[in-house]
C-alpha positions as CSV (number, residue, x, y, z in Angstrom):
1,M,152.5,44.4,55.8
2,I,154.5,42.1,52.9
3,N,152.8,40.8,50.0
4,P,154.4,37.9,48.3
5,I,154.3,36.5,44.7
6,V,152.5,32.8,44.7
7,K,152.2,30.7,42.1
8,T,149.7,27.7,42.6
9,I,150.5,24.2,40.8
10,D,147.6,21.7,40.5
11,L,148.7,18.0,40.4
12,G,145.1,17.1,39.3
13,D,144.4,14.5,41.9
14,G,143.3,17.2,44.8
15,R,146.5,18.1,45.9
16,T,148.6,21.7,45.0
17,I,151.9,22.8,45.2
18,T,152.5,26.6,45.7
19,L,155.6,28.7,45.4
20,E,156.1,31.8,47.4
21,T,158.8,34.4,46.4
22,G,159.5,38.1,48.0
23,K,158.8,37.4,51.8
24,L,161.7,35.3,53.0
25,A,165.4,35.2,52.4
26,K,165.5,38.6,50.3
27,Q,168.9,39.5,50.4
28,A,169.8,35.8,48.2
29,D,169.8,36.3,44.3
30,G,166.7,33.9,44.2
31,S,164.3,32.8,47.1
32,V,161.4,30.5,46.7
33,V,159.2,28.6,49.8
34,L,157.8,25.7,48.2
35,R,154.8,24.3,49.9
36,M,153.0,20.7,49.3
37,N,150.5,19.9,52.4
38,N,152.6,20.4,55.3
39,T,155.4,20.0,53.5
40,M,157.3,23.4,53.3
41,M,160.7,23.8,52.1
42,L,163.0,27.2,51.4
43,A,165.2,27.2,48.3
44,T,168.0,30.2,47.9
45,V,170.4,30.6,45.1
46,C,173.3,32.7,45.4
47,A,176.2,33.6,42.5
48,A,179.3,35.4,42.8
49,K,179.4,38.5,40.7
50,D,182.2,37.5,38.6
51,A,184.2,34.3,38.0
52,N,187.4,33.4,39.5
53,P,190.4,34.0,37.3
54,G,191.5,31.0,35.7
55,T,188.2,29.1,36.2
56,D,186.8,27.0,33.2
57,F,184.2,25.1,34.1
58,M,180.9,25.5,36.4
59,P,181.7,26.2,40.1
60,L,178.1,24.7,41.1
61,Q,177.4,23.5,44.5
62,V,173.8,21.8,45.8
63,E,173.1,21.1,49.4
64,Y,170.1,19.9,50.5
65,K,169.6,20.2,54.2
66,E,166.5,18.4,56.6
67,K,165.9,20.2,59.8
68,Y,164.8,17.5,62.5
69,A,162.5,20.0,64.1
70,A,160.6,19.8,60.8
71,F,159.2,16.3,62.3
72,G,159.2,17.5,65.6
73,R,162.1,15.4,66.3
74,F,165.9,15.9,68.3
75,P,168.9,15.0,66.2
76,G,170.6,11.7,68.0
77,G,174.2,12.1,69.6
78,F,175.7,13.7,72.2
79,M,175.6,17.6,70.3
80,K,172.0,17.0,69.6
81,R,172.2,19.7,66.6
82,E,172.4,18.7,62.6
83,G,176.0,17.5,62.0
84,R,177.2,15.9,58.1
85,A,174.4,15.5,55.7
86,S,173.3,12.0,55.7
87,D,173.5,9.6,52.8
88,Y,169.8,10.5,52.0
89,E,170.8,14.0,51.7
90,I,173.5,13.5,49.6
91,L,171.4,11.6,47.6
92,T,168.8,14.5,46.9
93,D,171.7,16.9,46.5
94,R,173.6,14.7,43.3
95,L,169.7,14.4,41.8
96,I,169.1,18.5,41.5
97,D,173.1,18.9,40.7
98,R,172.9,16.5,38.0
99,A,169.5,18.1,36.6
100,L,170.9,22.2,37.1
101,R,174.2,21.5,36.0
102,P,173.8,21.3,32.2
103,L,171.5,23.9,31.6
104,F,173.9,27.1,32.8
105,P,175.4,28.3,30.0
106,D,178.8,27.1,28.7
107,D,180.7,30.1,29.6
108,F,179.2,31.0,32.9
109,H,182.2,30.0,35.1
110,A,181.4,32.2,38.7
111,E,180.3,30.6,41.7
112,V,177.0,29.6,42.2
113,F,175.7,27.9,45.6
114,V,171.7,26.2,46.1
115,N,170.5,25.7,49.4
116,I,167.5,24.1,50.0
117,V,165.7,23.2,53.7
118,L,163.3,21.9,54.8
119,Y,161.6,23.5,57.2
120,S,158.5,21.2,58.0
121,T,156.7,18.1,57.1
122,D,154.1,15.3,58.2
123,G,155.8,12.2,57.0
124,E,153.4,11.6,54.3
125,D,154.6,13.5,51.3
126,M,158.3,13.0,50.1
127,P,160.5,16.2,50.2
128,D,163.0,15.2,47.7
129,A,160.6,14.9,44.5
130,L,160.1,18.8,45.4
131,A,163.7,20.0,46.2
132,G,164.6,19.8,42.4
133,L,161.2,21.9,41.4
134,A,162.1,24.6,44.6
135,A,165.7,25.0,43.4
136,S,164.7,25.9,39.9
137,A,162.1,28.3,41.1
138,A,164.8,30.1,43.4
139,L,166.9,30.3,40.0
140,A,163.9,31.0,38.2
141,V,163.4,34.7,40.2
142,S,167.0,35.2,40.2
143,T,168.9,36.9,37.2
144,I,171.5,34.2,37.3
145,P,171.7,33.3,33.9
146,F,169.8,29.4,33.4
147,G,168.7,27.8,30.8
148,G,165.8,26.3,32.6
149,P,163.3,26.4,34.3
150,L,163.1,22.5,35.2
151,S,161.1,20.1,37.6
152,E,161.6,16.6,39.1
153,V,158.6,14.6,39.6
154,R,159.0,11.1,41.2
155,V,156.7,8.3,39.8
156,G,155.3,5.2,41.3
157,R,153.8,2.6,39.5
158,I,150.8,1.0,42.1
159,D,148.5,-1.4,41.0
160,G,149.1,-0.7,37.5
161,K,148.6,3.1,37.8
162,F,151.1,6.0,37.5
163,V,151.1,8.4,40.5
164,I,152.9,11.5,39.9
165,N,155.0,12.2,43.7
166,P,153.3,9.2,45.7
167,T,153.4,9.6,49.5
168,F,155.5,7.4,51.7
169,D,153.0,4.7,52.0
170,Q,151.7,4.4,48.1
171,L,155.3,4.1,47.7
172,K,155.4,0.8,50.0
173,K,153.1,-0.8,47.3
174,A,154.8,0.5,44.0
175,D,157.0,-1.8,41.4
176,M,158.4,1.1,39.9
177,D,160.1,4.3,41.6
178,I,161.7,6.6,39.5
179,M,163.0,10.2,39.5
180,V,162.8,12.3,36.5
181,G,164.1,15.6,35.9
182,A,163.3,17.9,32.3
183,T,162.6,21.2,30.8
184,L,159.5,22.5,28.9
185,D,161.2,20.3,25.7
186,N,164.0,17.6,27.5
187,I,164.6,15.1,29.2
188,M,167.2,15.7,31.5
189,M,167.7,13.7,34.5
190,V,166.4,9.9,35.3
191,E,167.4,7.7,38.3
192,G,164.7,4.9,40.3
193,E,164.3,1.3,40.6
194,M,162.0,-1.3,39.3
195,S,161.1,-4.9,39.8
196,E,162.4,-6.3,36.7
197,V,160.0,-3.6,34.4
198,S,160.3,-3.8,30.3
199,E,162.2,-0.9,28.6
200,A,158.9,0.2,27.3
201,E,157.1,0.7,30.5
202,L,160.3,2.6,31.6
203,L,159.8,4.9,28.6
204,E,156.2,5.2,29.3
205,A,156.2,5.8,33.1
206,I,159.0,8.6,31.7
207,K,156.8,10.4,29.3
208,F,153.5,10.3,32.3
209,A,156.5,12.2,34.3
210,H,157.5,14.8,31.6
211,E,153.9,15.7,31.1
212,A,153.8,16.5,35.1
213,I,156.8,18.5,34.3
214,K,155.6,21.0,32.0
215,V,152.6,22.5,34.2
216,Q,155.4,23.1,36.7
217,C,157.7,24.8,34.4
218,Q,155.3,27.0,32.8
219,A,154.3,27.8,36.8
220,Q,157.6,28.9,36.9
221,L,157.9,31.1,33.9
222,E,154.8,32.9,35.0
223,L,156.3,33.4,38.5
224,A,159.7,34.6,37.1
225,E,157.5,37.0,34.8
226,A,155.1,38.1,38.1
227,V,158.7,39.0,39.7
228,G,160.5,40.6,36.8
229,T,163.0,38.2,36.3
230,T,163.1,37.1,32.8
231,V,165.9,39.2,31.7
232,K,168.8,37.7,33.1
233,R,172.7,39.5,33.6
234,E,175.4,40.3,31.9
235,Y,178.4,38.5,32.2
236,S,182.3,38.1,30.2
237,H,183.8,35.1,32.1
238,E,186.0,34.4,29.7
239,V,188.4,36.0,27.0
240,N,189.0,33.8,24.0
241,D,192.1,34.1,21.1
242,E,190.2,33.0,17.8
243,E,193.4,32.8,16.1
244,L,195.4,30.9,18.5
245,R,192.2,28.7,18.9
246,A,191.8,28.2,14.9
247,D,195.7,28.4,14.6
248,I,195.3,24.9,16.8
249,K,192.8,22.9,15.0
250,A,194.7,24.0,12.0
251,K,197.7,22.4,13.0
252,L,196.5,19.6,15.5
253,Y,193.3,18.4,14.5
254,D,194.5,15.8,11.6
255,K,197.0,14.3,14.2
256,V,194.3,14.2,17.0
257,Y,192.1,12.6,14.8
258,A,194.4,9.7,13.8
259,I,194.9,8.8,17.2
260,A,191.4,8.8,17.9
261,K,190.7,6.2,15.4
262,S,194.1,4.4,16.5
263,G,192.5,2.1,18.8
264,Q,194.9,2.2,21.3
265,G,194.5,1.5,25.0
266,K,193.8,4.1,27.3
267,Q,197.6,5.3,28.7
268,E,198.8,5.2,25.3
269,R,196.2,6.7,23.9
270,S,196.5,9.3,26.5
271,D,200.8,9.8,26.2
272,A,199.9,9.9,22.7
273,F,197.2,13.3,22.6
274,H,199.2,14.8,25.9
275,A,202.6,14.3,23.2
276,I,201.1,16.5,20.4
277,K,199.8,19.4,23.3
278,D,203.2,19.1,25.0
279,E,204.8,19.1,21.2
280,Y,202.6,22.5,19.8
281,I,203.7,24.4,23.1
282,A,207.4,23.9,22.7
283,A,207.2,25.3,19.4
284,I,206.6,28.7,20.9
285,P,209.2,31.1,21.8
286,E,208.9,31.1,25.9
287,E,208.6,34.9,26.3
288,E,205.2,34.5,24.7
289,L,204.1,31.7,26.7
290,T,202.3,33.1,29.6
291,D,200.3,31.2,31.8
292,E,196.8,32.5,30.4
293,K,197.8,31.5,26.8
294,K,199.0,27.8,28.4
295,G,195.3,27.4,29.7
296,L,193.7,29.0,26.3
297,I,195.8,26.1,24.9
298,G,194.7,23.8,27.0
299,K,190.8,24.8,26.5
300,Y,191.0,24.8,22.3
301,Y,193.1,21.7,22.4
302,H,190.3,20.0,24.6
303,E,187.6,21.0,22.1
304,V,190.0,19.7,19.5
305,E,190.5,16.0,21.4
306,K,186.7,16.4,21.3
307,E,186.0,16.9,18.1
308,A,187.9,14.7,16.6
309,M,186.4,11.6,18.8
310,R,182.7,13.0,18.4
311,R,183.4,13.2,14.3
312,C,185.6,9.6,14.3
313,I,182.1,7.6,15.7
314,L,179.8,9.6,13.7
315,D,181.2,9.3,10.3
316,E,183.2,6.1,10.5
317,G,181.6,4.4,13.4
318,I,185.2,4.3,15.0
319,R,185.4,4.7,18.8
320,L,189.0,5.4,20.6
321,D,189.6,1.7,21.8
322,G,189.0,0.9,17.7
323,R,185.5,-1.0,19.0
324,K,182.2,-0.8,16.8
325,T,179.5,1.1,18.9
326,T,177.2,-2.1,19.6
327,E,180.7,-4.1,20.8
328,I,181.0,-4.7,24.4
329,R,184.7,-4.9,25.9
330,P,186.6,-8.2,26.6
331,I,185.5,-9.7,29.7
332,W,187.4,-12.0,32.1
333,S,185.7,-13.0,35.9
334,E,186.5,-15.1,38.5
335,V,184.6,-16.1,41.6
336,D,186.1,-16.9,45.4
337,P,189.7,-15.3,45.0
338,I,189.8,-14.2,48.8
339,P,189.5,-16.9,51.3
340,G,188.5,-14.8,54.2
341,P,185.0,-13.7,53.2
342,H,181.9,-15.1,52.6
343,G,181.8,-14.6,49.1
344,S,184.1,-12.8,46.8
345,A,184.4,-12.3,42.9
346,I,187.0,-10.3,40.6
347,F,184.8,-8.5,37.3
348,T,187.0,-6.9,34.6
349,R,185.4,-5.4,31.7
350,G,188.0,-3.7,29.7
351,E,189.8,-1.4,31.7
352,T,187.7,-1.6,34.6
353,Q,187.8,-4.1,37.3
354,A,185.6,-4.5,40.6
355,L,186.5,-6.3,43.7
356,A,183.6,-7.7,45.5
357,T,183.2,-9.3,49.1
358,V,180.4,-10.4,50.8
359,T,180.2,-10.8,54.2
360,L,177.3,-12.2,56.2
361,G,175.8,-11.3,59.6
362,T,172.9,-11.2,62.2
363,K,170.5,-9.2,63.6
364,L,172.9,-7.5,65.3
365,D,175.0,-6.4,62.1
366,E,171.8,-4.2,60.6
367,K,172.4,-0.3,60.0
368,I,170.0,2.1,62.2
369,I,169.2,4.7,60.0
370,D,168.2,8.0,62.1
371,D,167.4,10.1,59.1
372,V,164.7,12.9,59.7
373,L,161.8,11.2,58.3
374,N,163.5,7.2,58.2
375,N,164.1,5.4,61.1
376,E,164.4,2.2,59.7
377,K,167.0,-0.9,60.0
378,E,168.8,-1.8,57.0
379,R,169.7,-5.5,56.2
380,F,171.4,-5.2,52.6
381,L,174.1,-2.9,52.8
382,L,176.2,-2.0,49.1
383,H,179.3,-0.1,50.0
384,Y,181.6,1.4,47.1
385,N,185.1,2.6,46.9
386,F,187.2,4.5,44.4
387,P,190.8,5.0,45.7
388,P,192.6,7.2,43.5
389,F,195.6,4.5,42.1
390,A,192.0,3.0,39.7
391,T,193.3,5.8,37.7
392,G,196.4,5.9,38.0
393,E,196.6,8.9,40.3
394,A,199.5,9.7,43.0
395,K,197.1,11.6,45.6
396,P,195.7,10.2,49.0
397,Q,192.0,9.0,49.6
398,R,190.5,11.0,51.9
399,G,187.2,9.4,53.0
400,V,183.7,8.4,51.1
401,G,182.7,11.2,48.7
402,R,179.5,12.0,47.1
403,R,180.0,10.2,44.2
404,E,181.1,7.3,45.8
405,I,178.1,7.5,47.8
406,G,175.9,7.9,44.4
407,H,177.5,4.6,42.4
408,G,177.0,2.6,45.7
409,N,173.4,3.6,45.6
410,L,172.9,2.8,42.6
411,A,174.2,-0.9,42.7
412,H,172.1,-1.3,46.3
413,R,169.4,-0.8,44.3
414,A,169.7,-2.7,41.2
415,L,170.9,-5.6,43.7
416,K,168.4,-5.6,46.3
417,S,165.4,-6.8,44.9
418,M,167.2,-10.1,44.2
419,I,167.8,-10.8,47.4
420,P,165.0,-13.4,48.9
421,E,162.3,-12.2,50.8
422,N,162.6,-12.3,54.7
423,Y,166.2,-13.5,54.5
424,P,167.6,-13.8,57.9
425,Y,171.3,-12.8,57.3
426,V,172.6,-9.4,57.1
427,I,174.4,-8.7,53.9
428,R,177.2,-6.2,53.1
429,I,178.5,-6.3,50.0
430,V,181.6,-4.0,49.5
431,S,183.1,-3.5,46.4
432,D,186.9,-1.8,45.5
433,I,187.3,-0.4,42.1
434,L,190.5,-2.1,41.4
435,E,190.6,-0.3,37.9
436,S,188.8,2.5,35.9
437,N,187.9,3.5,32.4
438,G,184.2,3.4,32.1
439,S,181.3,2.3,34.3
440,S,182.6,1.2,37.4
441,S,178.7,1.3,39.0
442,M,177.8,-1.4,36.4
443,A,181.2,-3.5,37.2
444,T,179.8,-3.4,41.2
445,V,176.5,-4.7,39.8
446,C,178.2,-7.6,37.9
447,A,180.9,-8.4,40.8
448,G,178.1,-7.9,43.4
449,T,176.1,-10.7,41.5
450,L,179.0,-12.8,41.5
451,S,180.0,-12.9,44.8
452,L,176.4,-13.3,46.3
453,M,176.1,-16.1,44.4
454,D,179.8,-17.2,45.4
455,A,178.4,-16.9,48.9
456,G,175.6,-19.2,48.6
457,V,172.7,-16.2,48.7
458,Q,170.1,-17.7,47.1
459,I,169.3,-14.8,44.8
460,K,165.9,-15.1,43.0
461,R,168.3,-14.3,39.5
462,P,171.6,-12.7,38.4
463,V,171.9,-9.0,37.7
464,S,173.9,-7.5,35.3
465,G,174.5,-3.4,34.0
466,I,175.8,-1.5,31.5
467,A,176.4,2.3,30.5
468,M,175.4,3.5,27.0
469,G,176.6,6.7,25.7
470,L,175.4,8.9,23.2
471,I,177.2,11.4,20.1
472,S,174.8,13.6,18.6
473,E,174.5,16.5,16.6
474,N,171.7,18.9,14.8
475,K,169.4,18.3,17.7
476,G,169.4,14.8,17.4
477,T,168.9,14.0,13.8
478,K,172.1,12.6,13.6
479,Y,173.5,10.4,16.5
480,A,175.3,7.4,17.7
481,V,174.6,5.5,20.9
482,L,177.2,3.8,22.0
483,S,177.4,0.3,24.0
484,D,179.5,0.0,27.3
485,I,181.0,3.7,27.6
486,L,184.7,4.6,28.4
487,G,185.5,7.5,30.9
488,D,186.6,9.6,27.7
489,E,183.4,8.7,25.6
490,D,181.5,9.9,29.1
491,H,183.2,12.8,29.3
492,L,183.2,14.2,25.5
493,G,179.7,12.6,24.9
494,D,176.3,13.7,25.1
495,M,174.6,10.8,27.3
496,D,175.5,8.6,30.3
497,F,173.2,6.1,30.4
498,K,173.4,3.0,33.0
499,V,170.7,0.3,33.0
500,T,171.1,-2.8,35.4
501,G,168.5,-6.1,34.7
502,T,167.8,-9.4,34.8
503,T,166.4,-12.1,31.9
504,K,163.1,-10.5,32.8
505,G,163.6,-6.9,33.1
506,I,165.2,-3.9,34.2
507,T,166.2,-3.2,38.4
508,A,167.3,0.4,38.0
509,T,168.6,3.1,35.8
510,Q,170.3,6.3,36.1
511,M,170.7,8.7,33.0
512,D,172.0,12.0,32.8
513,I,171.8,14.3,29.5
514,K,174.2,17.1,28.6
515,V,172.8,18.0,25.8
516,D,168.9,19.5,24.4
517,G,167.2,17.6,21.9
518,L,167.0,14.1,23.8
519,S,164.2,12.4,21.3
520,Y,162.2,9.8,22.4
521,E,163.0,8.0,19.8
522,I,167.1,8.1,20.7
523,L,165.6,6.7,24.3
524,E,163.9,4.1,23.0
525,N,167.2,2.8,20.9
526,A,169.5,3.1,23.4
527,L,167.3,1.1,26.1
528,A,166.7,-1.4,23.0
529,Q,170.9,-1.3,22.3
530,A,171.5,-1.4,26.5
531,K,169.3,-4.5,26.6
532,E,171.4,-6.5,24.4
533,G,174.5,-5.5,25.7
534,R,173.0,-6.5,29.5
535,A,172.2,-10.0,28.2
536,H,175.6,-10.3,26.6
537,I,177.3,-9.3,29.9
538,L,174.7,-11.7,31.7
539,G,176.1,-14.7,29.4
540,K,180.0,-14.0,30.9
541,I,179.0,-14.2,34.2
542,L,176.9,-17.2,34.3
543,E,180.3,-18.7,32.4
544,T,182.2,-18.1,35.2
545,I,178.5,-19.4,37.9
546,S,175.6,-20.3,36.6
547,E,173.8,-20.5,40.1
548,P,174.1,-19.6,43.7
549,R,176.6,-22.2,45.8
550,A,174.0,-24.8,47.0
551,D,175.8,-24.1,50.5
552,F,177.6,-21.5,52.9
553,K,181.0,-21.5,53.0
554,A,182.4,-23.1,56.1
555,H,183.5,-20.1,58.0
556,A,179.8,-18.4,57.4
557,P,177.7,-17.9,60.6
558,R,174.7,-20.5,60.2
559,I,171.4,-18.9,61.3
560,E,167.9,-20.0,61.9
561,V,165.1,-18.2,62.5
562,I,161.6,-19.6,64.6
563,I,158.4,-17.5,64.6
564,I,157.0,-17.6,68.3
565,P,153.6,-16.2,69.4
566,K,153.8,-13.1,71.4
567,E,152.8,-13.4,74.4
568,F,155.9,-16.0,74.5
569,I,158.1,-13.2,73.7
570,G,158.6,-11.9,77.4
571,A,159.4,-15.8,78.6
572,V,162.1,-16.2,76.3
573,I,164.0,-13.1,77.5
574,G,163.2,-13.6,80.9
575,P,163.4,-10.4,83.6
576,G,166.7,-8.8,83.0
577,G,167.5,-10.4,79.9
578,K,168.5,-13.5,82.4
579,I,166.9,-16.6,80.4
580,I,168.3,-15.5,77.0
581,Q,171.3,-14.6,78.0
582,G,171.6,-17.9,80.1
583,M,170.9,-19.7,76.9
584,Q,173.5,-18.2,75.1
585,E,176.0,-18.7,77.5
586,E,175.1,-22.6,77.9
587,T,174.8,-22.7,73.8
588,G,177.3,-20.7,72.2
589,A,174.7,-19.4,69.9
590,I,173.6,-16.2,69.2
591,I,170.3,-14.6,70.0
592,T,168.0,-12.3,68.9
593,I,164.1,-11.4,69.6
594,E,162.0,-8.6,68.2
595,E,158.2,-8.2,68.3
596,I,156.9,-7.8,64.2
597,D,153.7,-7.3,63.0
598,G,152.2,-9.1,66.5
599,I,154.4,-12.4,66.3
600,G,158.0,-12.6,68.1
601,R,160.6,-13.5,65.3
602,V,163.8,-15.1,67.3
603,E,167.2,-15.0,65.0
604,V,169.4,-18.1,66.4
605,S,173.1,-17.9,64.6
606,G,176.0,-19.6,65.7
607,T,179.4,-21.4,64.0
608,N,178.3,-24.9,64.3
609,K,175.4,-26.9,63.8
610,A,175.4,-28.4,67.3
611,S,175.0,-25.1,68.9
612,I,172.3,-23.8,67.1
613,D,170.3,-26.9,67.3
614,A,170.6,-26.6,71.8
615,A,169.6,-23.3,71.7
616,M,166.8,-24.2,69.1
617,A,165.5,-26.9,71.7
618,K,165.8,-24.3,74.9
619,I,163.5,-21.8,72.9
620,K,161.1,-24.3,71.0
621,G,160.8,-25.9,75.2
622,I,160.1,-22.3,76.2
623,V,157.1,-21.6,73.8
624,T,156.0,-25.4,73.7
625,V,152.6,-25.7,76.2
626,P,153.2,-28.4,78.5
627,E,150.4,-31.3,78.4
628,V,149.7,-34.1,80.3
629,G,150.3,-37.1,79.2
630,E,153.3,-36.1,77.0
631,I,156.8,-37.1,77.4
632,Y,160.3,-34.9,78.2
633,T,163.7,-35.3,79.3
634,G,164.6,-33.0,81.5
635,K,167.1,-32.4,84.6
636,V,167.2,-32.8,88.5
637,R,167.4,-29.5,89.7
638,S,167.1,-30.2,93.0
639,V,166.6,-33.2,95.6
640,M,164.4,-33.3,98.3
641,P,163.4,-35.9,100.9
642,Y,160.3,-35.9,99.4
643,G,161.2,-36.3,95.8
644,A,163.1,-34.1,93.5
645,F,162.4,-31.1,91.3
646,V,162.7,-31.7,87.5
647,E,163.5,-29.1,85.1
648,F,161.1,-30.7,82.1
649,L,160.6,-27.8,79.8
650,P,162.7,-24.6,80.0
651,G,161.7,-22.5,82.7
652,K,159.2,-25.0,84.3
653,D,159.7,-27.5,87.1
654,G,157.7,-30.5,88.2
655,L,157.5,-32.6,91.2
656,L,158.4,-36.3,90.9
657,H,157.5,-37.7,94.2
658,I,159.5,-40.4,96.0
659,S,156.5,-42.6,95.1
660,E,156.7,-42.1,91.2
661,I,160.5,-42.2,90.7
662,D,159.9,-46.6,91.2
663,W,157.9,-49.0,91.3
664,K,159.6,-50.6,94.2
665,R,159.0,-48.8,97.5
666,L,162.1,-46.2,98.5
667,E,162.7,-44.9,102.0
668,T,164.9,-41.8,100.3
669,V,165.2,-40.8,97.2
670,E,168.9,-41.2,97.1
671,E,168.3,-45.0,96.9
672,S,167.3,-44.5,93.3
673,G,170.3,-43.0,92.4
674,L,169.0,-39.6,91.6
675,K,171.1,-36.4,92.1
676,E,171.6,-32.9,91.3
677,G,172.2,-32.5,86.9
678,D,171.0,-35.9,85.9
679,S,169.3,-36.2,83.1
680,V,165.8,-38.1,83.7
681,E,162.7,-39.1,81.8
682,V,159.5,-38.5,82.8
683,K,155.7,-38.1,81.7
684,L,153.8,-35.6,83.0
685,V,150.3,-37.0,84.9
686,E,148.8,-34.2,86.4
687,I,148.3,-30.0,86.2
688,D,147.2,-28.8,89.5
689,P,143.9,-26.8,87.6
690,K,143.9,-24.3,91.0
691,T,148.2,-24.0,91.3
692,G,149.1,-24.5,88.0
693,K,151.9,-26.7,89.4
694,F,153.0,-30.1,87.8
695,K,153.2,-33.9,88.6
696,L,155.7,-35.9,87.0
697,S,156.1,-39.4,87.2
698,R,159.4,-41.7,86.2
699,K,157.9,-44.8,87.2
700,A,155.0,-44.4,84.7
701,L,157.8,-45.1,82.1
702,L,159.3,-48.1,83.6
703,P,158.4,-51.7,82.7
704,R,155.8,-53.3,86.2
705,P,157.4,-56.3,87.8
706,E,156.2,-59.2,87.0
707,R,153.5,-60.8,90.2
708,Q,154.9,-63.6,92.0
709,E,152.6,-66.4,93.1
710,G,151.0,-65.0,96.3
711,D,151.8,-61.7,95.3
712,G,149.2,-59.1,96.5
713,E,147.7,-61.8,99.1
714,R,147.3,-61.5,102.7
715,P,148.9,-64.3,104.8
716,E,147.0,-66.8,106.7
717,R,147.1,-66.0,110.6
718,P,146.8,-69.0,112.8
719,E,143.3,-69.5,114.6
720,R,143.5,-68.2,118.1
721,E,141.3,-68.9,121.3
722,R,138.9,-65.6,121.0
723,P,138.3,-64.7,124.4
724,A,135.3,-65.1,126.4
725,Q,132.7,-62.4,126.9
726,N,130.1,-61.5,129.8
727,S,126.9,-60.2,128.5
728,N,128.0,-57.0,128.5
729,G,130.4,-57.7,125.7
730,F,133.4,-57.4,128.1
731,K,136.4,-59.9,127.9
732,V,136.1,-62.6,130.5
733,R,139.9,-63.6,131.9
734,K,140.4,-67.2,132.9
735,P,141.5,-67.3,136.5
736,Q,145.3,-67.7,135.5
737,E,144.9,-64.7,133.6
738,R,144.0,-62.6,137.1
739,Q,147.0,-61.1,138.8
740,E,147.6,-62.3,142.0
């Protein structure tokens, strides 16, 4: 019998999390089973024994996978087995990766694979909030060098109170949903969405999350101690030449520093940096220039670039493009640059440019989500594309990568709360990045706002976004917060902090920290500086278009919505869809219907108002209850000898008897001129209480003819002699009346 090692974490609200190791997947370097109520996942980690030759980065790969069996479901599709990762799984991968990656030693280059598999769930607890803890625990019980432990928790604010790892149902009521990753001492990652909260409220939520994370980190330390993996493996993945490193710094630092403070553009600056390195390489005798030495030169030169850039900012307050730390790059934008989409915009900030288009659709265009725990329909879509030409790279574009899914999700979260409630249109924004040197996801938010307003979508408020950076040293005692960072400032800096929001507050955020020692003071200053930057960018957006257009473009679809009682849904659809299909054929409109919360929601869309009005009239006719005394315009469906059957409401026929067609007496219906297909105005005069049949009258709506003198009186008859009668009352014939 195997006796696993178990540690229990008390969440303080009656819920617990258990971490168990030593029972499953024992051949992995580290393996932990995490359980919370009926949620169970297995996290494993494996690292190569050594680094691949020439590797000078951290080759970490994180895979999060949800089994359909975990929720008692079959996968969709023909194959009936799990396939490529869903967007939700990829986004969970990224949450874990971004928190783990900075904690591996800089000189550790062995391949590391982290796998988390969800094996059980009851649909109540959200597993993505537990996956980071499971991954870190697996690393904790391994001998892989790692600067953790860390953990991740979700914070939701519900009715004004913060809740750690809320359930699916609880989160529906939350006005803040953020995921925070941290170690015992430092915040490593923040991502989430919120309903226009203040900077102080966001900071309070991060602090609340950190207190819960500290407890979970301590449990992992105790688990590692119980397993005996507090001492990590030794490794040697780098061979350095300190003499070469010192030579490169001595000969090239001043030249690099001069370029760093010159304020040149991206391409010019890049060419100048390359020229310095190429000149140094050219001076080395060919017989000494081995591939290994070339690699070391590249590595050490990168260190020189990094130090020069950082010193330039910290000592002189000068950034690579010559800006001050709080300065935003020049912005220009325009709306409606493309005639085909229902809305479009270009947003350019410095050397970053996004082209966004908006397409408005009907219910038929909804995205169907079929994840293990999410079976919904998405009515607001945002897709982000980053082609290689955006950075001048000569290579093909091969599908959508994890980065594109992550950046698109951030922009989606920033904008979705600004879409009006119960908006009848399905909206798709596509952002194509045409140039990139700095945050293209924030450019997508700005271009998305512009394109929505150009399309005539009555968004609640426009949204802007900004990416903040950080250069710090000595555990944050000296630092500079950078507004609107460049690509190099992201790559060579210590923080990438993206914030989006309206004039009322923050709608989404994403933060990655690359160093230890990020204090709450720095976070507070970064948020305040970001608020100023967002306001500046929003002002530029409003100079281009101050409010959403009052109407849609001429070629945009038109949609009207009507709510009907549940019992009329079947009547609108008809047997086998006959009624609804007939209405679509006759009017040219598209009609969709669904039951929501016990009522019927009908959407009618078309390219012109006439077709929508015709369809709406038919639907209203179906759901209208006929009332005696009401007047209707109907269509003659058939003519019979005794009258005509008139469809006075869709699907409702009544008898117009021959006697009710006109005031004058008609021998045949044809005398009235009525024939099949004619429109006729009728009055509902009776509903048979037994059969429910309808009796109609046309003559009740016609003026009654005026009576002429004598009309309606019996004519006088001439007096005639009454025959004689005998005593028994029989006629007495006269003699001449008798037959001979």
